C-alpha positions as a Python dict, from the first residue, in 0.01 Angstrom:
ca = {
    (1, 'X'): (0, 0, 0),
    (2, 'X'): (-371, 9, 82),
    (3, 'X'): (-540, 338, 168),
    (4, 'X'): (-783, 367, 454),
    (5, 'X'): (-1128, 489, 351),
    (6, 'X'): (-1217, 844, 446),
    (7, 'X'): (-1455, 827, 741),
    (8, 'X'): (-1599, 1174, 684),
    (9, 'X'): (-1495, 1532, 688),
    (10, 'X'): (-1421, 1704, 1014),
    (11, 'X'): (-1662, 1983, 1093),
    (12, 'X'): (-1613, 2327, 1240),
    (13, 'X'): (-1764, 2390, 1583),
    (14, 'X'): (-2029, 2658, 1635),
    (15, 'X'): (-1784, 2933, 1737),
    (16, 'X'): (-1557, 2855, 1441),
    (17, 'X'): (-1860, 2843, 1212),
    (18, 'X'): (-1960, 3191, 1326),
    (19, 'X'): (-1608, 3318, 1253),
    (20, 'X'): (-1627, 3161, 907),
    (21, 'X'): (-1965, 3323, 842),
    (22, 'X'): (-1839, 3666, 947),
    (23, 'X'): (-1527, 3628, 733),
    (24, 'X'): (-1739, 3518, 436),
    (25, 'X'): (-1979, 3811, 477),
    (26, 'X'): (-1688, 4056, 509),
    (27, 'X'): (-1515, 3932, 192),
    (28, 'X'): (-1641, 3619, 9),
    (29, 'X'): (-1322, 3613, -198),
    (30, 'X'): (-1088, 3597, 103),
    (31, 'X'): (-1235, 3374, 373),
    (32, 'X'): (-1011, 3315, 672),
    (33, 'X'): (-1019, 2976, 841),
    (34, 'X'): (-1044, 3022, 1221),
    (35, 'X'): (-786, 2744, 1262),
    (36, 'X'): (-548, 2792, 964),
    (37, 'X'): (-591, 3161, 887),
    (38, 'X'): (-637, 3325, 547),
    (39, 'X'): (-570, 3167, 210),
    (40, 'X'): (-687, 2810, 266),
    (41, 'X'): (-1069, 2823, 244),
    (42, 'X'): (-1239, 2758, -88),
    (43, 'X'): (-1605, 2804, -182),
    (44, 'X'): (-1707, 2461, -311),
    (45, 'X'): (-2071, 2530, -403),
    (46, 'X'): (-2371, 2757, -372),
    (47, 'X'): (-2690, 2560, -314),
    (48, 'X'): (-3059, 2653, -294),
    (49, 'X'): (-3155, 2644, 73),
    (50, 'X'): (-3521, 2557, 12),
    (51, 'X'): (-3434, 2251, -194),
    (52, 'X'): (-3183, 2131, 65),
    (53, 'X'): (-3463, 2108, 323),
    (54, 'X'): (-3623, 1855, 89),
    (55, 'X'): (-3299, 1661, 44),
    (56, 'X'): (-3231, 1795, -307),
    (57, 'X'): (-2898, 1958, -393),
    (58, 'X'): (-2963, 2228, -653),
    (59, 'X'): (-2708, 2490, -758),
    (60, 'X'): (-2787, 2853, -676),
    (61, 'X'): (-2649, 3201, -727),
    (62, 'X'): (-2496, 3360, -415),
    (63, 'X'): (-2787, 3598, -362),
    (64, 'X'): (-3118, 3580, -177),
    (65, 'X'): (-3174, 3246, -1),
    (66, 'X'): (-2874, 3018, -47),
    (67, 'X'): (-2631, 2793, 133),
    (68, 'X'): (-2257, 2823, 73),
    (69, 'X'): (-2039, 2514, 114),
    (70, 'X'): (-1684, 2591, 227),
    (71, 'X'): (-1377, 2367, 253),
    (72, 'X'): (-1044, 2444, 420),
    (73, 'X'): (-749, 2281, 246),
    (74, 'X'): (-532, 2337, 554),
    (75, 'X'): (-727, 2151, 823),
    (76, 'X'): (-957, 1952, 589),
    (77, 'X'): (-1274, 2082, 757),
    (78, 'X'): (-1596, 2168, 578),
    (79, 'X'): (-1889, 2395, 658),
    (80, 'X'): (-2229, 2466, 506),
    (81, 'X'): (-2353, 2816, 591),
    (82, 'X'): (-2723, 2879, 535),
    (83, 'X'): (-2800, 3241, 441),
    (84, 'X'): (-3176, 3214, 432),
    (85, 'X'): (-3428, 3348, 684),
    (86, 'X'): (-3528, 3109, 961),
    (87, 'X'): (-3854, 2918, 934),
    (88, 'X'): (-4048, 2771, 645),
    (89, 'X'): (-4096, 2998, 340),
    (90, 'X'): (-4468, 3049, 416),
    (91, 'X'): (-4383, 3188, 764),
    (92, 'X'): (-4163, 3467, 623),
    (93, 'X'): (-4277, 3824, 588),
    (94, 'X'): (-4366, 3920, 236),
}
């Protein structure tokens, strides 16, 4: 039996993404999926936000400027939440 190729992961909408972000900020160890509820979301990676803007995926610690990649095993949706200040690094207050 032949398998169909995966055409891409489904994405969360903006409202669901905001719910994910709030759940992550409240408790990064227990992130509730807005569709499936608690217990199905896994942190897949922490990436450096600055490098991502350049197209480079570099691992990061979950502190300061970083992007967290989440995946829900229930609805098979993924999200990348950027926790860095808006704007280029040279525009930020020092």
